[in-house]
mmCIF file of the N, C-alpha and C atoms, coordinates in Angstrom:
data_MODEL
# 
_entry.id   MODEL 
# 
loop_
_atom_site.group_PDB 
_atom_site.id 
_atom_site.type_symbol 
_atom_site.label_atom_id 
_atom_site.label_alt_id 
_atom_site.label_comp_id 
_atom_site.label_asym_id 
_atom_site.label_entity_id 
_atom_site.label_seq_id 
_atom_site.pdbx_PDB_ins_code 
_atom_site.Cartn_x 
_atom_site.Cartn_y 
_atom_site.Cartn_z 
_atom_site.occupancy 
_atom_site.B_iso_or_equiv 
_atom_site.pdbx_formal_charge 
_atom_site.auth_seq_id 
_atom_site.auth_comp_id 
_atom_site.auth_asym_id 
_atom_site.auth_atom_id 
_atom_site.pdbx_PDB_model_num 
ATOM 1   N N  . MET A 1 1  ? 0.763   -1.114 0.112  1.00 0.00 ? 1  MET A N  1 
ATOM 2   C CA . MET A 1 1  ? 0.072   -0.219 -0.082 1.00 0.00 ? 1  MET A CA 1 
ATOM 3   C C  . MET A 1 1  ? 0.768   1.294  -0.106 1.00 0.00 ? 1  MET A C  1 
ATOM 4   N N  . ASN A 1 2  ? 0.818   2.423  -0.993 1.00 0.00 ? 2  ASN A N  1 
ATOM 5   C CA . ASN A 1 2  ? 1.290   3.595  -0.995 1.00 0.00 ? 2  ASN A CA 1 
ATOM 6   C C  . ASN A 1 2  ? 0.797   4.509  0.212  1.00 0.00 ? 2  ASN A C  1 
ATOM 7   N N  . THR A 1 3  ? 1.855   5.083  0.527  1.00 0.00 ? 3  THR A N  1 
ATOM 8   C CA . THR A 1 3  ? 1.628   6.020  1.580  1.00 0.00 ? 3  THR A CA 1 
ATOM 9   C C  . THR A 1 3  ? 1.754   7.498  0.891  1.00 0.00 ? 3  THR A C  1 
ATOM 10  N N  . ILE A 1 4  ? 1.183   8.630  1.394  1.00 0.00 ? 4  ILE A N  1 
ATOM 11  C CA . ILE A 1 4  ? 1.221   10.051 1.135  1.00 0.00 ? 4  ILE A CA 1 
ATOM 12  C C  . ILE A 1 4  ? 1.634   10.563 2.306  1.00 0.00 ? 4  ILE A C  1 
ATOM 13  N N  . SER A 1 5  ? 2.331   11.817 1.939  1.00 0.00 ? 5  SER A N  1 
ATOM 14  C CA . SER A 1 5  ? 2.903   12.718 3.195  1.00 0.00 ? 5  SER A CA 1 
ATOM 15  C C  . SER A 1 5  ? 1.896   14.091 3.105  1.00 0.00 ? 5  SER A C  1 
ATOM 16  N N  . LEU A 1 6  ? 1.127   14.016 4.041  1.00 0.00 ? 6  LEU A N  1 
ATOM 17  C CA . LEU A 1 6  ? 0.132   15.158 4.255  1.00 0.00 ? 6  LEU A CA 1 
ATOM 18  C C  . LEU A 1 6  ? 0.574   16.074 4.972  1.00 0.00 ? 6  LEU A C  1 
ATOM 19  N N  . SER A 1 7  ? 0.671   17.540 4.747  1.00 0.00 ? 7  SER A N  1 
ATOM 20  C CA . SER A 1 7  ? 0.843   18.688 5.530  1.00 0.00 ? 7  SER A CA 1 
ATOM 21  C C  . SER A 1 7  ? -0.591  19.325 6.115  1.00 0.00 ? 7  SER A C  1 
ATOM 22  N N  . VAL A 1 8  ? -0.758  19.483 7.405  1.00 0.00 ? 8  VAL A N  1 
ATOM 23  C CA . VAL A 1 8  ? -1.867  20.018 7.632  1.00 0.00 ? 8  VAL A CA 1 
ATOM 24  C C  . VAL A 1 8  ? -1.394  21.300 8.517  1.00 0.00 ? 8  VAL A C  1 
ATOM 25  N N  . LYS A 1 9  ? -1.984  22.397 8.001  1.00 0.00 ? 9  LYS A N  1 
ATOM 26  C CA . LYS A 1 9  ? -1.831  23.853 8.543  1.00 0.00 ? 9  LYS A CA 1 
ATOM 27  C C  . LYS A 1 9  ? -2.588  23.863 9.871  1.00 0.00 ? 9  LYS A C  1 
ATOM 28  N N  . CYS A 1 10 ? -1.834  24.627 11.031 1.00 0.00 ? 10 CYS A N  1 
ATOM 29  C CA . CYS A 1 10 ? -2.612  24.769 12.278 1.00 0.00 ? 10 CYS A CA 1 
ATOM 30  C C  . CYS A 1 10 ? -3.181  26.193 12.230 1.00 0.00 ? 10 CYS A C  1 
ATOM 31  N N  . PHE A 1 11 ? -4.178  26.006 12.718 1.00 0.00 ? 11 PHE A N  1 
ATOM 32  C CA . PHE A 1 11 ? -4.755  27.515 13.155 1.00 0.00 ? 11 PHE A CA 1 
ATOM 33  C C  . PHE A 1 11 ? -5.621  27.494 14.483 1.00 0.00 ? 11 PHE A C  1 
ATOM 34  N N  . GLY A 1 12 ? -5.722  28.560 15.245 1.00 0.00 ? 12 GLY A N  1 
ATOM 35  C CA . GLY A 1 12 ? -6.198  28.650 16.630 1.00 0.00 ? 12 GLY A CA 1 
ATOM 36  C C  . GLY A 1 12 ? -5.358  27.847 17.465 1.00 0.00 ? 12 GLY A C  1 
ATOM 37  N N  . VAL A 1 13 ? -5.972  27.063 18.606 1.00 0.00 ? 13 VAL A N  1 
ATOM 38  C CA . VAL A 1 13 ? -5.097  26.539 19.447 1.00 0.00 ? 13 VAL A CA 1 
ATOM 39  C C  . VAL A 1 13 ? -4.074  25.655 18.793 1.00 0.00 ? 13 VAL A C  1 
ATOM 40  N N  . PHE A 1 14 ? -4.134  24.873 17.692 1.00 0.00 ? 14 PHE A N  1 
ATOM 41  C CA . PHE A 1 14 ? -3.704  23.814 17.298 1.00 0.00 ? 14 PHE A CA 1 
ATOM 42  C C  . PHE A 1 14 ? -1.801  24.925 16.705 1.00 0.00 ? 14 PHE A C  1 
ATOM 43  N N  . ARG A 1 15 ? -1.886  26.269 16.876 1.00 0.00 ? 15 ARG A N  1 
ATOM 44  C CA . ARG A 1 15 ? -0.788  26.925 16.543 1.00 0.00 ? 15 ARG A CA 1 
ATOM 45  C C  . ARG A 1 15 ? 0.454   26.550 17.589 1.00 0.00 ? 15 ARG A C  1 
ATOM 46  N N  . LYS A 1 16 ? 0.030   26.143 18.399 1.00 0.00 ? 16 LYS A N  1 
ATOM 47  C CA . LYS A 1 16 ? 0.951   25.924 19.561 1.00 0.00 ? 16 LYS A CA 1 
ATOM 48  C C  . LYS A 1 16 ? 1.957   24.616 19.349 1.00 0.00 ? 16 LYS A C  1 
ATOM 49  N N  . PHE A 1 17 ? 1.288   23.873 18.238 1.00 0.00 ? 17 PHE A N  1 
ATOM 50  C CA . PHE A 1 17 ? 2.056   22.761 17.922 1.00 0.00 ? 17 PHE A CA 1 
ATOM 51  C C  . PHE A 1 17 ? 2.969   23.043 16.507 1.00 0.00 ? 17 PHE A C  1 
ATOM 52  N N  . GLY A 1 18 ? 2.990   24.412 16.070 1.00 0.00 ? 18 GLY A N  1 
ATOM 53  C CA . GLY A 1 18 ? 3.806   24.674 15.073 1.00 0.00 ? 18 GLY A CA 1 
ATOM 54  C C  . GLY A 1 18 ? 2.858   25.258 13.917 1.00 0.00 ? 18 GLY A C  1 
ATOM 55  N N  . GLU A 1 19 ? 3.326   25.628 12.909 1.00 0.00 ? 19 GLU A N  1 
ATOM 56  C CA . GLU A 1 19 ? 2.448   26.419 11.728 1.00 0.00 ? 19 GLU A CA 1 
ATOM 57  C C  . GLU A 1 19 ? 1.612   25.257 11.024 1.00 0.00 ? 19 GLU A C  1 
ATOM 58  N N  . SER A 1 20 ? 2.191   24.067 11.077 1.00 0.00 ? 20 SER A N  1 
ATOM 59  C CA . SER A 1 20 ? 1.971   23.010 10.371 1.00 0.00 ? 20 SER A CA 1 
ATOM 60  C C  . SER A 1 20 ? 2.540   21.563 10.979 1.00 0.00 ? 20 SER A C  1 
ATOM 61  N N  . LEU A 1 21 ? 1.621   20.525 10.569 1.00 0.00 ? 21 LEU A N  1 
ATOM 62  C CA . LEU A 1 21 ? 1.995   19.090 11.312 1.00 0.00 ? 21 LEU A CA 1 
ATOM 63  C C  . LEU A 1 21 ? 1.941   18.368 10.160 1.00 0.00 ? 21 LEU A C  1 
ATOM 64  N N  . ASN A 1 22 ? 3.112   17.283 9.702  1.00 0.00 ? 22 ASN A N  1 
ATOM 65  C CA . ASN A 1 22 ? 3.110   16.537 8.826  1.00 0.00 ? 22 ASN A CA 1 
ATOM 66  C C  . ASN A 1 22 ? 2.656   15.133 9.540  1.00 0.00 ? 22 ASN A C  1 
ATOM 67  N N  . VAL A 1 23 ? 2.010   14.329 8.353  1.00 0.00 ? 23 VAL A N  1 
ATOM 68  C CA . VAL A 1 23 ? 1.369   12.884 8.896  1.00 0.00 ? 23 VAL A CA 1 
ATOM 69  C C  . VAL A 1 23 ? 1.642   12.078 7.549  1.00 0.00 ? 23 VAL A C  1 
ATOM 70  N N  . ASP A 1 24 ? 1.846   10.950 7.633  1.00 0.00 ? 24 ASP A N  1 
ATOM 71  C CA . ASP A 1 24 ? 1.944   10.055 6.722  1.00 0.00 ? 24 ASP A CA 1 
ATOM 72  C C  . ASP A 1 24 ? 0.877   9.096  6.526  1.00 0.00 ? 24 ASP A C  1 
ATOM 73  N N  . ILE A 1 25 ? 0.013   9.216  5.778  1.00 0.00 ? 25 ILE A N  1 
ATOM 74  C CA . ILE A 1 25 ? -1.167  8.177  5.784  1.00 0.00 ? 25 ILE A CA 1 
ATOM 75  C C  . ILE A 1 25 ? -1.250  7.304  4.597  1.00 0.00 ? 25 ILE A C  1 
ATOM 76  N N  . ALA A 1 26 ? -2.199  6.225  4.647  1.00 0.00 ? 26 ALA A N  1 
ATOM 77  C CA . ALA A 1 26 ? -2.226  5.161  3.526  1.00 0.00 ? 26 ALA A CA 1 
ATOM 78  C C  . ALA A 1 26 ? -3.023  6.133  2.402  1.00 0.00 ? 26 ALA A C  1 
ATOM 79  N N  . GLU A 1 27 ? -2.501  5.860  0.962  1.00 0.00 ? 27 GLU A N  1 
ATOM 80  C CA . GLU A 1 27 ? -3.236  6.478  -0.072 1.00 0.00 ? 27 GLU A CA 1 
ATOM 81  C C  . GLU A 1 27 ? -4.951  6.006  0.097  1.00 0.00 ? 27 GLU A C  1 
ATOM 82  N N  . GLY A 1 28 ? -5.726  6.791  -0.307 1.00 0.00 ? 28 GLY A N  1 
ATOM 83  C CA . GLY A 1 28 ? -6.979  6.618  -0.344 1.00 0.00 ? 28 GLY A CA 1 
ATOM 84  C C  . GLY A 1 28 ? -7.674  6.589  1.254  1.00 0.00 ? 28 GLY A C  1 
ATOM 85  N N  . SER A 1 29 ? -7.120  7.305  2.162  1.00 0.00 ? 29 SER A N  1 
ATOM 86  C CA . SER A 1 29 ? -7.767  7.420  3.313  1.00 0.00 ? 29 SER A CA 1 
ATOM 87  C C  . SER A 1 29 ? -8.814  8.719  3.603  1.00 0.00 ? 29 SER A C  1 
ATOM 88  N N  . SER A 1 30 ? -9.429  8.339  4.628  1.00 0.00 ? 30 SER A N  1 
ATOM 89  C CA . SER A 1 30 ? -10.209 9.380  4.831  1.00 0.00 ? 30 SER A CA 1 
ATOM 90  C C  . SER A 1 30 ? -9.890  10.530 5.740  1.00 0.00 ? 30 SER A C  1 
ATOM 91  N N  . VAL A 1 31 ? -10.948 11.452 5.955  1.00 0.00 ? 31 VAL A N  1 
ATOM 92  C CA . VAL A 1 31 ? -10.480 12.419 6.715  1.00 0.00 ? 31 VAL A CA 1 
ATOM 93  C C  . VAL A 1 31 ? -10.594 12.147 8.069  1.00 0.00 ? 31 VAL A C  1 
ATOM 94  N N  . LEU A 1 32 ? -11.379 10.990 8.631  1.00 0.00 ? 32 LEU A N  1 
ATOM 95  C CA . LEU A 1 32 ? -11.335 10.592 9.991  1.00 0.00 ? 32 LEU A CA 1 
ATOM 96  C C  . LEU A 1 32 ? -10.019 9.901  10.179 1.00 0.00 ? 32 LEU A C  1 
ATOM 97  N N  . GLU A 1 33 ? -9.514  9.289  9.077  1.00 0.00 ? 33 GLU A N  1 
ATOM 98  C CA . GLU A 1 33 ? -7.953  8.598  9.595  1.00 0.00 ? 33 GLU A CA 1 
ATOM 99  C C  . GLU A 1 33 ? -7.000  9.731  9.553  1.00 0.00 ? 33 GLU A C  1 
ATOM 100 N N  . VAL A 1 34 ? -7.018  10.627 8.865  1.00 0.00 ? 34 VAL A N  1 
ATOM 101 C CA . VAL A 1 34 ? -6.127  11.533 9.199  1.00 0.00 ? 34 VAL A CA 1 
ATOM 102 C C  . VAL A 1 34 ? -6.492  12.119 10.527 1.00 0.00 ? 34 VAL A C  1 
ATOM 103 N N  . LYS A 1 35 ? -7.489  12.481 11.111 1.00 0.00 ? 35 LYS A N  1 
ATOM 104 C CA . LYS A 1 35 ? -7.758  12.923 12.207 1.00 0.00 ? 35 LYS A CA 1 
ATOM 105 C C  . LYS A 1 35 ? -7.254  11.823 13.452 1.00 0.00 ? 35 LYS A C  1 
ATOM 106 N N  . GLN A 1 36 ? -7.099  10.627 13.161 1.00 0.00 ? 36 GLN A N  1 
ATOM 107 C CA . GLN A 1 36 ? -6.419  9.700  14.194 1.00 0.00 ? 36 GLN A CA 1 
ATOM 108 C C  . GLN A 1 36 ? -5.193  9.674  13.951 1.00 0.00 ? 36 GLN A C  1 
ATOM 109 N N  . ALA A 1 37 ? -4.785  9.914  12.761 1.00 0.00 ? 37 ALA A N  1 
ATOM 110 C CA . ALA A 1 37 ? -2.943  10.098 12.476 1.00 0.00 ? 37 ALA A CA 1 
ATOM 111 C C  . ALA A 1 37 ? -2.662  11.361 13.290 1.00 0.00 ? 37 ALA A C  1 
ATOM 112 N N  . LEU A 1 38 ? -3.416  12.295 13.356 1.00 0.00 ? 38 LEU A N  1 
ATOM 113 C CA . LEU A 1 38 ? -3.225  13.425 14.273 1.00 0.00 ? 38 LEU A CA 1 
ATOM 114 C C  . LEU A 1 38 ? -3.251  13.353 15.889 1.00 0.00 ? 38 LEU A C  1 
ATOM 115 N N  . ILE A 1 39 ? -4.181  12.597 16.125 1.00 0.00 ? 39 ILE A N  1 
ATOM 116 C CA . ILE A 1 39 ? -4.295  12.251 17.506 1.00 0.00 ? 39 ILE A CA 1 
ATOM 117 C C  . ILE A 1 39 ? -3.029  11.419 18.056 1.00 0.00 ? 39 ILE A C  1 
ATOM 118 N N  . GLN A 1 40 ? -2.491  10.404 17.393 1.00 0.00 ? 40 GLN A N  1 
ATOM 119 C CA . GLN A 1 40 ? -1.370  9.920  17.415 1.00 0.00 ? 40 GLN A CA 1 
ATOM 120 C C  . GLN A 1 40 ? -0.227  10.581 17.475 1.00 0.00 ? 40 GLN A C  1 
ATOM 121 N N  . LYS A 1 41 ? -0.215  11.697 16.934 1.00 0.00 ? 41 LYS A N  1 
ATOM 122 C CA . LYS A 1 41 ? 1.042   12.531 16.573 1.00 0.00 ? 41 LYS A CA 1 
ATOM 123 C C  . LYS A 1 41 ? 1.071   13.500 18.020 1.00 0.00 ? 41 LYS A C  1 
ATOM 124 N N  . LEU A 1 42 ? -0.098  13.820 18.117 1.00 0.00 ? 42 LEU A N  1 
ATOM 125 C CA . LEU A 1 42 ? -0.119  15.050 19.362 1.00 0.00 ? 42 LEU A CA 1 
ATOM 126 C C  . LEU A 1 42 ? -0.650  14.104 20.512 1.00 0.00 ? 42 LEU A C  1 
ATOM 127 N N  . GLY A 1 43 ? -1.272  13.116 20.842 1.00 0.00 ? 43 GLY A N  1 
ATOM 128 C CA . GLY A 1 43 ? -1.130  12.375 22.073 1.00 0.00 ? 43 GLY A CA 1 
ATOM 129 C C  . GLY A 1 43 ? -2.992  12.375 22.523 1.00 0.00 ? 43 GLY A C  1 
ATOM 130 N N  . GLN A 1 44 ? -3.026  11.543 23.261 1.00 0.00 ? 44 GLN A N  1 
ATOM 131 C CA . GLN A 1 44 ? -4.635  11.375 23.679 1.00 0.00 ? 44 GLN A CA 1 
ATOM 132 C C  . GLN A 1 44 ? -5.036  12.458 24.457 1.00 0.00 ? 44 GLN A C  1 
ATOM 133 N N  . THR A 1 45 ? -4.303  13.278 24.877 1.00 0.00 ? 45 THR A N  1 
ATOM 134 C CA . THR A 1 45 ? -4.678  14.569 25.679 1.00 0.00 ? 45 THR A CA 1 
ATOM 135 C C  . THR A 1 45 ? -5.204  15.709 24.613 1.00 0.00 ? 45 THR A C  1 
ATOM 136 N N  . GLN A 1 46 ? -5.349  15.298 23.340 1.00 0.00 ? 46 GLN A N  1 
ATOM 137 C CA . GLN A 1 46 ? -5.806  16.492 22.485 1.00 0.00 ? 46 GLN A CA 1 
ATOM 138 C C  . GLN A 1 46 ? -6.953  15.615 21.573 1.00 0.00 ? 46 GLN A C  1 
ATOM 139 N N  . LYS A 1 47 ? -7.395  14.732 22.206 1.00 0.00 ? 47 LYS A N  1 
ATOM 140 C CA . LYS A 1 47 ? -8.369  13.596 21.341 1.00 0.00 ? 47 LYS A CA 1 
ATOM 141 C C  . LYS A 1 47 ? -9.388  14.624 21.168 1.00 0.00 ? 47 LYS A C  1 
ATOM 142 N N  . ALA A 1 48 ? -10.055 15.033 21.866 1.00 0.00 ? 48 ALA A N  1 
ATOM 143 C CA . ALA A 1 48 ? -11.260 15.609 21.815 1.00 0.00 ? 48 ALA A CA 1 
ATOM 144 C C  . ALA A 1 48 ? -11.353 16.832 21.052 1.00 0.00 ? 48 ALA A C  1 
ATOM 145 N N  . LEU A 1 49 ? -10.192 17.690 20.998 1.00 0.00 ? 49 LEU A N  1 
ATOM 146 C CA . LEU A 1 49 ? -10.037 18.664 20.400 1.00 0.00 ? 49 LEU A CA 1 
ATOM 147 C C  . LEU A 1 49 ? -10.107 18.370 18.922 1.00 0.00 ? 49 LEU A C  1 
ATOM 148 N N  . VAL A 1 50 ? -9.315  17.373 18.379 1.00 0.00 ? 50 VAL A N  1 
ATOM 149 C CA . VAL A 1 50 ? -9.228  16.754 17.264 1.00 0.00 ? 50 VAL A CA 1 
ATOM 150 C C  . VAL A 1 50 ? -10.716 16.328 16.785 1.00 0.00 ? 50 VAL A C  1 
ATOM 151 N N  . GLU A 1 51 ? -11.016 15.719 17.583 1.00 0.00 ? 51 GLU A N  1 
ATOM 152 C CA . GLU A 1 51 ? -12.404 14.978 16.962 1.00 0.00 ? 51 GLU A CA 1 
ATOM 153 C C  . GLU A 1 51 ? -13.367 16.295 16.825 1.00 0.00 ? 51 GLU A C  1 
ATOM 154 N N  . ASP A 1 52 ? -13.238 17.101 17.450 1.00 0.00 ? 52 ASP A N  1 
ATOM 155 C CA . ASP A 1 52 ? -14.367 18.352 17.383 1.00 0.00 ? 52 ASP A CA 1 
ATOM 156 C C  . ASP A 1 52 ? -13.839 19.444 16.305 1.00 0.00 ? 52 ASP A C  1 
ATOM 157 N N  . SER A 1 53 ? -12.853 19.335 15.777 1.00 0.00 ? 53 SER A N  1 
ATOM 158 C CA . SER A 1 53 ? -12.320 20.208 14.680 1.00 0.00 ? 53 SER A CA 1 
ATOM 159 C C  . SER A 1 53 ? -12.775 19.861 13.153 1.00 0.00 ? 53 SER A C  1 
ATOM 160 N N  . VAL A 1 54 ? -12.510 20.365 12.486 1.00 0.00 ? 54 VAL A N  1 
ATOM 161 C CA . VAL A 1 54 ? -12.894 20.332 11.056 1.00 0.00 ? 54 VAL A CA 1 
ATOM 162 C C  . VAL A 1 54 ? -11.580 20.159 10.112 1.00 0.00 ? 54 VAL A C  1 
ATOM 163 N N  . LEU A 1 55 ? -11.426 19.439 9.125  1.00 0.00 ? 55 LEU A N  1 
ATOM 164 C CA . LEU A 1 55 ? -10.314 19.616 8.106  1.00 0.00 ? 55 LEU A CA 1 
ATOM 165 C C  . LEU A 1 55 ? -11.007 20.438 6.926  1.00 0.00 ? 55 LEU A C  1 
ATOM 166 N N  . ALA A 1 56 ? -10.150 21.135 6.173  1.00 0.00 ? 56 ALA A N  1 
ATOM 167 C CA . ALA A 1 56 ? -10.407 21.498 5.180  1.00 0.00 ? 56 ALA A CA 1 
ATOM 168 C C  . ALA A 1 56 ? -9.327  21.846 4.072  1.00 0.00 ? 56 ALA A C  1 
ATOM 169 N N  . ASN A 1 57 ? -9.722  21.665 2.920  1.00 0.00 ? 57 ASN A N  1 
ATOM 170 C CA . ASN A 1 57 ? -8.982  21.897 1.730  1.00 0.00 ? 57 ASN A CA 1 
ATOM 171 C C  . ASN A 1 57 ? -8.973  23.361 1.381  1.00 0.00 ? 57 ASN A C  1 
ATOM 172 N N  . ASP A 1 58 ? -8.590  23.731 0.054  1.00 0.00 ? 58 ASP A N  1 
ATOM 173 C CA . ASP A 1 58 ? -8.590  24.882 -0.361 1.00 0.00 ? 58 ASP A CA 1 
ATOM 174 C C  . ASP A 1 58 ? -9.790  25.522 -0.447 1.00 0.00 ? 58 ASP A C  1 
ATOM 175 N N  . ASN A 1 59 ? -10.801 24.403 -0.901 1.00 0.00 ? 59 ASN A N  1 
ATOM 176 C CA . ASN A 1 59 ? -12.158 24.930 -1.245 1.00 0.00 ? 59 ASN A CA 1 
ATOM 177 C C  . ASN A 1 59 ? -13.420 24.853 -0.315 1.00 0.00 ? 59 ASN A C  1 
ATOM 178 N N  . GLU A 1 60 ? -13.123 23.817 0.570  1.00 0.00 ? 60 GLU A N  1 
ATOM 179 C CA . GLU A 1 60 ? -14.417 23.562 1.491  1.00 0.00 ? 60 GLU A CA 1 
ATOM 180 C C  . GLU A 1 60 ? -14.048 22.697 2.679  1.00 0.00 ? 60 GLU A C  1 
ATOM 181 N N  . ILE A 1 61 ? -14.683 22.526 3.399  1.00 0.00 ? 61 ILE A N  1 
ATOM 182 C CA . ILE A 1 61 ? -14.613 21.988 4.884  1.00 0.00 ? 61 ILE A CA 1 
ATOM 183 C C  . ILE A 1 61 ? -15.131 20.263 4.606  1.00 0.00 ? 61 ILE A C  1 
ATOM 184 N N  . LEU A 1 62 ? -14.162 19.525 4.937  1.00 0.00 ? 62 LEU A N  1 
ATOM 185 C CA . LEU A 1 62 ? -14.563 18.204 4.470  1.00 0.00 ? 62 LEU A CA 1 
ATOM 186 C C  . LEU A 1 62 ? -15.165 17.334 5.607  1.00 0.00 ? 62 LEU A C  1 
ATOM 187 N N  . PRO A 1 63 ? -16.274 16.393 5.057  1.00 0.00 ? 63 PRO A N  1 
ATOM 188 C CA . PRO A 1 63 ? -16.815 15.549 6.022  1.00 0.00 ? 63 PRO A CA 1 
ATOM 189 C C  . PRO A 1 63 ? -15.798 14.368 6.374  1.00 0.00 ? 63 PRO A C  1 
ATOM 190 N N  . ASN A 1 64 ? -16.007 13.864 7.608  1.00 0.00 ? 64 ASN A N  1 
ATOM 191 C CA . ASN A 1 64 ? -14.825 12.799 8.114  1.00 0.00 ? 64 ASN A CA 1 
ATOM 192 C C  . ASN A 1 64 ? -15.014 11.629 6.909  1.00 0.00 ? 64 ASN A C  1 
ATOM 193 N N  . ALA A 1 65 ? -16.184 11.368 6.452  1.00 0.00 ? 65 ALA A N  1 
ATOM 194 C CA . ALA A 1 65 ? -16.097 10.143 5.477  1.00 0.00 ? 65 ALA A CA 1 
ATOM 195 C C  . ALA A 1 65 ? -15.721 10.876 3.965  1.00 0.00 ? 65 ALA A C  1 
ATOM 196 N N  . TYR A 1 66 ? -14.934 11.919 3.980  1.00 0.00 ? 66 TYR A N  1 
ATOM 197 C CA . TYR A 1 66 ? -14.262 12.143 2.457  1.00 0.00 ? 66 TYR A CA 1 
ATOM 198 C C  . TYR A 1 66 ? -12.920 11.337 2.283  1.00 0.00 ? 66 TYR A C  1 
ATOM 199 N N  . ILE A 1 67 ? -12.821 11.005 1.111  1.00 0.00 ? 67 ILE A N  1 
ATOM 200 C CA . ILE A 1 67 ? -11.757 10.337 0.945  1.00 0.00 ? 67 ILE A CA 1 
ATOM 201 C C  . ILE A 1 67 ? -10.792 11.018 0.071  1.00 0.00 ? 67 ILE A C  1 
ATOM 202 N N  . LEU A 1 68 ? -9.671  11.191 0.426  1.00 0.00 ? 68 LEU A N  1 
ATOM 203 C CA . LEU A 1 68 ? -8.484  12.288 -0.081 1.00 0.00 ? 68 LEU A CA 1 
ATOM 204 C C  . LEU A 1 68 ? -8.161  11.649 -1.261 1.00 0.00 ? 68 LEU A C  1 
ATOM 205 N N  . LYS A 1 69 ? -8.112  12.485 -2.151 1.00 0.00 ? 69 LYS A N  1 
ATOM 206 C CA . LYS A 1 69 ? -7.432  12.138 -3.626 1.00 0.00 ? 69 LYS A CA 1 
ATOM 207 C C  . LYS A 1 69 ? -6.247  12.540 -3.734 1.00 0.00 ? 69 LYS A C  1 
ATOM 208 N N  . ASP A 1 70 ? -6.249  13.929 -4.220 1.00 0.00 ? 70 ASP A N  1 
ATOM 209 C CA . ASP A 1 70 ? -4.957  14.666 -4.762 1.00 0.00 ? 70 ASP A CA 1 
ATOM 210 C C  . ASP A 1 70 ? -4.625  15.484 -3.709 1.00 0.00 ? 70 ASP A C  1 
ATOM 211 N N  . GLU A 1 71 ? -5.301  15.650 -2.468 1.00 0.00 ? 71 GLU A N  1 
ATOM 212 C CA . GLU A 1 71 ? -5.085  16.804 -1.318 1.00 0.00 ? 71 GLU A CA 1 
ATOM 213 C C  . GLU A 1 71 ? -3.382  16.476 -1.073 1.00 0.00 ? 71 GLU A C  1 
ATOM 214 N N  . THR A 1 72 ? -2.683  17.277 -1.024 1.00 0.00 ? 72 THR A N  1 
ATOM 215 C CA . THR A 1 72 ? -1.469  17.127 0.035  1.00 0.00 ? 72 THR A CA 1 
ATOM 216 C C  . THR A 1 72 ? -1.313  18.042 1.085  1.00 0.00 ? 72 THR A C  1 
ATOM 217 N N  . ALA A 1 73 ? -2.130  18.916 1.102  1.00 0.00 ? 73 ALA A N  1 
ATOM 218 C CA . ALA A 1 73 ? -2.373  19.997 1.969  1.00 0.00 ? 73 ALA A CA 1 
ATOM 219 C C  . ALA A 1 73 ? -3.684  20.284 2.578  1.00 0.00 ? 73 ALA A C  1 
ATOM 220 N N  . LEU A 1 74 ? -3.676  20.184 3.847  1.00 0.00 ? 74 LEU A N  1 
ATOM 221 C CA . LEU A 1 74 ? -5.016  20.508 4.553  1.00 0.00 ? 74 LEU A CA 1 
ATOM 222 C C  . LEU A 1 74 ? -4.945  21.383 5.516  1.00 0.00 ? 74 LEU A C  1 
ATOM 223 N N  . SER A 1 75 ? -6.140  22.187 6.134  1.00 0.00 ? 75 SER A N  1 
ATOM 224 C CA . SER A 1 75 ? -5.901  22.724 7.458  1.00 0.00 ? 75 SER A CA 1 
ATOM 225 C C  . SER A 1 75 ? -6.852  22.230 8.382  1.00 0.00 ? 75 SER A C  1 
ATOM 226 N N  . ILE A 1 76 ? -6.248  22.621 9.644  1.00 0.00 ? 76 ILE A N  1 
ATOM 227 C CA . ILE A 1 76 ? -7.433  21.928 10.575 1.00 0.00 ? 76 ILE A CA 1 
ATOM 228 C C  . ILE A 1 76 ? -7.789  23.053 11.432 1.00 0.00 ? 76 ILE A C  1 
ATOM 229 N N  . LEU A 1 77 ? -9.098  23.137 11.123 1.00 0.00 ? 77 LEU A N  1 
ATOM 230 C CA . LEU A 1 77 ? -9.916  24.535 12.141 1.00 0.00 ? 77 LEU A CA 1 
ATOM 231 C C  . LEU A 1 77 ? -10.646 23.911 13.461 1.00 0.00 ? 77 LEU A C  1 
ATOM 232 N N  . PRO A 1 78 ? -10.000 24.486 14.399 1.00 0.00 ? 78 PRO A N  1 
ATOM 233 C CA . PRO A 1 78 ? -10.754 23.913 15.744 1.00 0.00 ? 78 PRO A CA 1 
ATOM 234 C C  . PRO A 1 78 ? -12.110 24.549 16.128 1.00 0.00 ? 78 PRO A C  1 
ATOM 235 N N  . PRO A 1 79 ? -12.852 24.264 16.963 1.00 0.00 ? 79 PRO A N  1 
ATOM 236 C CA . PRO A 1 79 ? -14.310 24.828 17.092 1.00 0.00 ? 79 PRO A CA 1 
ATOM 237 C C  . PRO A 1 79 ? -13.889 26.326 17.766 1.00 0.00 ? 79 PRO A C  1 
ATOM 238 N N  . VAL A 1 80 ? -14.782 27.032 17.499 1.00 0.00 ? 80 VAL A N  1 
ATOM 239 C CA . VAL A 1 80 ? -14.857 28.253 17.866 1.00 0.00 ? 80 VAL A CA 1 
ATOM 240 C C  . VAL A 1 80 ? -15.925 28.888 18.908 1.00 0.00 ? 80 VAL A C  1 
ATOM 241 N N  . CYS A 1 81 ? -15.770 29.496 19.693 1.00 0.00 ? 81 CYS A N  1 
ATOM 242 C CA . CYS A 1 81 ? -17.152 29.699 20.658 1.00 0.00 ? 81 CYS A CA 1 
ATOM 243 C C  . CYS A 1 81 ? -16.531 30.992 21.244 1.00 0.00 ? 81 CYS A C  1 
ATOM 244 N N  . GLY A 1 82 ? -17.429 31.947 21.676 1.00 0.00 ? 82 GLY A N  1 
ATOM 245 C CA . GLY A 1 82 ? -17.427 33.397 21.926 1.00 0.00 ? 82 GLY A CA 1 
ATOM 246 C C  . GLY A 1 82 ? -18.813 33.838 22.021 1.00 0.00 ? 82 GLY A C  1 
ATOM 247 N N  . GLY A 1 83 ? -18.777 35.253 22.351 1.00 0.00 ? 83 GLY A N  1 
ATOM 248 C CA . GLY A 1 83 ? -20.058 35.683 22.881 1.00 0.00 ? 83 GLY A CA 1 
ATOM 249 C C  . GLY A 1 83 ? -20.286 37.049 21.956 1.00 0.00 ? 83 GLY A C  1 
# 
């Protein structure tokens, strides 16, 4: 099985981990699998934050079931709250 290196640009609270995070995933992985790889990289203490966040490409927010095709860069967007 082929793997691809994916760069995930960080925003909001994820910035404390750097401007971007690199993960290697199997070709044909879903957004959910990318989130699982991010949890492995960041640790279980970040699990809820990653699960509640969304991933986006240059055009749209991607559902967890979305199968990555030619994306090599994504952004992780944390949940936002405020008043």
